[in-house]
Phi, psi and omega in degrees: 000011185294344181264003182279157175282148182303329179286345173281334180278307180270111182283306175194156176284152176271119180248098178220173181297317181292318181292329177287330176294316181281345176293333177293339179266003179087021178242131183235147184246133179229147166273128185240169178298144180299339182259003184286140175259173178298321179295321178295317180295316179301314181294319182294318179294319179297317182287319184284320187249350177067038180238161180266124181266129179266319187211147176228126174244136181237139178228138175263126180251124180288161176289150181263142176287134180229166177220132177231117188054246181253013184251132176256141179206174177240141174288158181294149176286155182229164177226122181246147177235132172257122185249125176259127182265164176296156183302134178086357180255152179209169176243095185291335182298328183279314184286334179280342182290342184274000000 
């Protein structure tokens, strides 16, 4: 994925109560492409937001079983990345959107 554009790697930031709490500690959560590696996420955050990334953790989330009327289906699987920034750095675009 080294030839992808950063917006292809980072799909969108996760804006929830829990993710905003850890954003105060310099950790941000993004939904990323299923094929993205830690190096791809690190490079995309650096290019899009201009911050220094210290650590990247990635988790694969399976789809959840759902039922609508008489039909059963599964939601799509997702891949989330938690990005830890260097001390004193932040991404104001994400925290101001809330």
